[in-house]
C-alpha positions in Angstrom: 107.0 81.7 99.4 108.2 83.1 102.7 105.7 83.5 105.4 106.1 87.2 105.7 105.2 87.7 102.1 102.2 85.4 102.4 101.1 87.6 105.4 101.7 90.9 103.5 99.6 89.6 100.6 96.7 88.3 102.7 96.7 91.6 104.6 96.7 93.6 101.4 93.7 91.5 100.2 91.8 92.1 103.4 92.7 95.9 103.2 91.5 96.2 99.6 88.2 94.2 100.3 87.4 96.3 103.3 88.2 99.6 101.5 86.2 98.6 98.5 83.2 97.5 100.6 83.1 100.5 102.7 83.4 102.9 99.7 80.8 100.9 97.7 78.4 101.2 100.9 79.0 104.9 101.1 78.8 105.8 97.3 76.8 103.0 95.6 79.3 103.1 92.7 81.6 100.3 91.8 83.9 102.5 89.8 84.3 105.1 92.7 84.8 102.2 95.2 87.4 100.6 93.0 89.3 103.7 92.7 89.2 104.4 96.4 90.1 100.9 97.3 93.2 101.1 94.9 94.4 104.7 95.6 94.1 104.7 99.5 96.5 101.9 100.0 99.2 103.5 97.8 98.8 106.8 99.7 99.0 104.9 102.9 102.1 103.2 101.9 103.8 106.5 101.0 102.6 108.0 104.4 103.9 105.0 106.3 107.3 105.4 104.6 107.6 108.9 105.9 106.3 107.7 109.3 109.1 105.1 109.5 111.7 107.8 108.6 110.5 110.1 111.3 110.7 107.3 113.9 114.2 106.4 112.7 115.3 110.0 113.4 113.4 110.0 116.7 115.1 106.8 118.0 118.5 107.9 116.7 118.6 110.9 118.8 120.8 110.7 121.9 118.9 110.5 125.3 118.8 113.6 127.2 121.9 114.1 129.4 123.8 111.5 127.4 127.4 112.4 126.9 130.4 111.3 124.7 130.2 107.7 126.1 126.8 107.4 124.4 128.2 108.6 121.2 131.1 106.2 121.3 128.7 103.3 122.1 126.6 104.2 119.0 129.8 104.4 116.8 130.7 101.0 118.1 127.3 99.5 117.1 127.4 101.0 113.6 
């Protein structure tokens, strides 16, 4: 198993454990805590996807004052 996949799985485990624990301490309900612990990471993943898309658009913009030379250099990279 690749190291980045192992890291992802362990991080997810920690995230779910912390989410469940906090929700359980706040509600006293295992059912509600389980639901929150499962739903929150999914919503977070969707939010992260859109966050990444926004950053890609932001970093793809030409710097202020950049002219045609910048556009040609970007075309050469692609």
